[in-house]
C-alpha positions as CSV (number, residue, x, y, z in Angstrom):
1,M,0.3,0.0,-0.5
2,P,2.3,3.2,-1.2
3,Q,-0.1,5.3,1.6
4,L,1.8,3.9,4.4
5,N,5.4,4.5,2.9
6,P,6.2,8.0,4.9
7,A,9.0,8.7,2.6
8,P,7.6,11.0,0.8
9,W,4.6,12.8,2.6
10,L,6.8,13.3,6.0
11,M,9.4,15.0,3.8
12,I,6.6,17.6,2.3
13,L,5.4,17.7,5.9
14,V,8.8,18.6,7.6
15,F,9.5,21.5,4.1
16,S,6.6,22.7,4.7
17,W,6.6,22.8,8.5
18,T,10.0,25.0,8.2
19,T,8.9,27.5,5.6
20,F,6.1,28.4,7.2
21,L,8.1,28.3,10.9
22,A,10.0,30.3,8.5
23,I,7.9,32.8,6.7
24,V,5.2,33.3,9.7
25,P,6.6,34.2,12.9
26,P,8.8,37.3,11.5
27,K,5.9,38.9,9.6
28,V,3.6,38.4,12.8
29,M,6.2,39.2,15.3
30,A,7.1,43.0,13.0
31,H,3.0,43.7,13.3
32,Q,2.7,47.4,14.3
33,F,-0.1,48.7,16.2
34,P,-1.3,52.0,14.5
35,N,-2.6,53.9,17.7
36,E,-0.3,52.9,20.9
37,P,-1.8,52.9,24.2
38,T,-1.7,56.5,26.3
39,P,-1.2,55.0,30.4
40,R,-4.0,56.3,32.3
41,S,-3.5,59.1,34.9
42,T,-2.0,58.5,38.2
43,E,-4.2,59.9,40.0
44,K,-6.5,58.1,43.1
45,L,-9.8,57.2,42.0
46,T,-12.2,58.0,45.2
47,K,-14.2,54.8,46.3
48,D,-17.3,56.1,47.6
49,S,-19.2,53.8,49.6
50,W,-22.5,53.5,48.0
51,N,-26.3,54.8,50.0
52,W,-28.6,51.8,49.4
53,P,-31.9,53.4,50.3
54,W,-33.6,50.1,50.5
55,Y,-31.7,47.8,53.0
């Protein structure tokens, strides 16, 4: 049965994954966000307790 011969398919698998891993990660890692996130203000927010009139 020729399907059970791993010689051609193993090399196709190895070469395709090598190509995939050589091309895709550099493209993904080089991605730049168009808008850098702005830092939030450093002032502390006051946490007032709520007045629940029905409790």
